[in-house]
C-alpha positions as MATLAB code, in Angstrom:
seq = 'MKIEIPEKKKLVFEMNIPIRWGDMDAMGHVNNASYFRYLETARIDWMHSIGCVPDPKGEGPVIVNAFCNFYKQLEYPGDVRVKMYVSDPGRTTFESWGTMERADQPGVIYAAGGATTIWVHFPTQKASMLPDWMRQLVS';
ca = [
     -10.590   15.775   -2.859;
      -7.701   14.195   -4.744;
      -4.527   13.552   -2.748;
      -1.365   13.810   -4.813;
       1.384   11.239   -4.522;
       4.706   12.993   -3.890;
       7.471   13.145   -6.475;
      10.076   12.250   -3.840;
       9.483    8.658   -2.789;
      11.394    5.384   -2.710;
      10.306    2.280   -4.663;
      10.496   -0.684   -2.270;
       8.315   -3.421   -3.754;
       6.486   -4.549   -6.905;
       4.106   -7.412   -7.508;
       1.441   -8.669   -9.898;
      -2.000   -9.523   -8.536;
      -4.548  -11.401  -10.677;
      -7.847   -9.593  -11.189;
     -10.494  -12.061  -10.059;
     -13.947  -12.322  -11.583;
     -15.354  -11.656   -8.114;
     -13.451   -8.330   -7.909;
     -15.904   -6.825  -10.398;
     -19.150   -5.076   -9.561;
     -22.480   -4.993  -11.386;
     -21.094   -2.381  -13.813;
     -18.462   -4.835  -15.093;
     -15.384   -3.130  -13.666;
     -13.303   -3.744  -10.564;
     -15.126   -2.596   -7.441;
     -13.522    0.347   -5.619;
     -12.971   -1.742   -2.480;
     -10.782   -4.158   -4.461;
      -8.242   -1.396   -5.172;
      -7.740   -1.031   -1.421;
      -7.219   -4.811   -1.217;
      -4.563   -4.621   -3.941;
      -2.746   -1.871   -2.005;
      -3.086   -3.839    1.228;
      -1.761   -7.035   -0.382;
       1.330   -5.243   -1.693;
       1.925   -3.501    1.639;
       1.612   -6.765    3.633;
       3.756   -8.762    1.190;
       6.438   -6.038    1.325;
       6.387   -6.062    5.122;
       6.731   -9.837    5.201;
       9.594   -9.660    2.673;
      11.557   -7.380    5.036;
      10.779   -9.501    8.106;
       8.261   -7.065    9.556;
       5.721   -9.407   11.114;
       3.668   -7.697   13.848;
       3.950   -9.245   17.300;
       0.776   -8.812   19.416;
       2.986   -8.855   22.537;
       5.436   -6.341   21.077;
       5.439   -3.655   18.406;
       4.525   -3.262   14.785;
       2.844   -1.224   12.072;
      -0.766   -0.016   12.050;
      -2.488    1.884    9.239;
      -4.129    5.074   10.517;
      -5.554    6.348    7.229;
      -5.760    5.299    3.605;
      -6.911    6.778    0.318;
      -7.167    5.897   -3.356;
      -7.457    8.036   -6.485;
      -9.224    6.273   -9.370;
      -8.126    7.260  -12.901;
      -9.224    4.398  -15.184;
     -11.427    1.345  -14.717;
      -9.706   -1.996  -14.255;
     -11.532   -4.955  -15.777;
     -11.302   -8.741  -15.668;
      -9.322  -10.619  -16.960;
      -5.796   -9.402  -16.323;
      -3.171   -8.740  -13.713;
      -2.658   -5.571  -11.699;
       0.961   -4.452  -11.313;
       1.240   -2.736   -7.918;
       4.332   -0.646   -7.246;
       4.827    0.318   -3.618;
       6.767    3.341   -2.458;
       7.622    4.852    0.935;
       8.533    8.342    2.121;
       8.504   10.885    4.923;
       9.611    8.944    7.990;
       8.645   10.783   11.159;
       9.187   10.055   14.826;
       6.547    7.286   14.871;
       5.203    7.190   11.298;
       5.981    6.848    7.619;
       3.971    7.165    4.422;
       3.383    4.376    1.911;
       2.138    4.881   -1.635;
       1.025    2.540   -4.369;
       0.390    2.810   -8.067;
      -1.720    0.300   -9.944;
      -1.410   -0.447  -13.633;
      -2.354   -3.400  -15.784;
       0.619   -5.712  -16.242;
      -0.079   -5.703  -19.990;
      -0.069   -1.862  -20.105;
       3.113   -0.809  -18.283;
       3.255    2.840  -17.318;
      -0.510    3.474  -17.600;
      -1.636    4.282  -14.056;
      -5.187    3.103  -13.386;
      -5.232    4.114   -9.716;
      -2.886    5.377   -7.030;
      -3.226    5.494   -3.286;
      -1.450    5.654   -0.011;
      -1.549    5.130    3.715;
      -0.004    6.570    6.834;
       1.588    3.882    8.985;
       2.233    4.410   12.678;
       4.501    2.196   14.766;
       2.593    0.919   17.805;
       3.421   -0.846   21.058;
       0.495   -3.285   20.976;
       0.101   -4.115   24.696;
      -0.291   -0.412   25.591;
      -1.898    0.634   22.273;
       0.435    3.652   22.188;
       2.605    5.053   19.418;
       6.228    3.981   19.640;
       9.420    5.276   18.042;
       9.948    4.013   14.505;
      12.764    1.444   14.853;
      16.087    2.431   13.269;
      16.006   -0.565   10.902;
      12.583    0.502    9.587;
      13.581    4.168    9.399;
      16.543    3.175    7.197;
      14.254    1.205    4.882;
      11.733    4.017    4.440;
      14.228    6.915    4.190;
];
């Protein structure tokens, strides 16, 4: 099942990530698990850039699901350009999306994925209201 990335979304972060030799599998292309790492790296770097560092004694973001659609095979050497988007803030959640293209082929989407993020109060392991400052960023 292919999950479509919505038209209405907000670009919040972009970065280049080098494709490492070790990212490839026996078939000579980037292993599927590496795409999830690229999405994770962009998501974490974005969160750090906005000062969202989870506090184990407080609150913070947790990924509750993730997916990736694969369109073309990435290969070493090169850089992956990850563009991260957000949308659909709810009471305790928001959606994040990422597109991956080669830096030397702008606009050619090799893969796209997303994740649902829930705001959690870590000591109780319960969902918590999305803070106003985060809601403003993802709206």
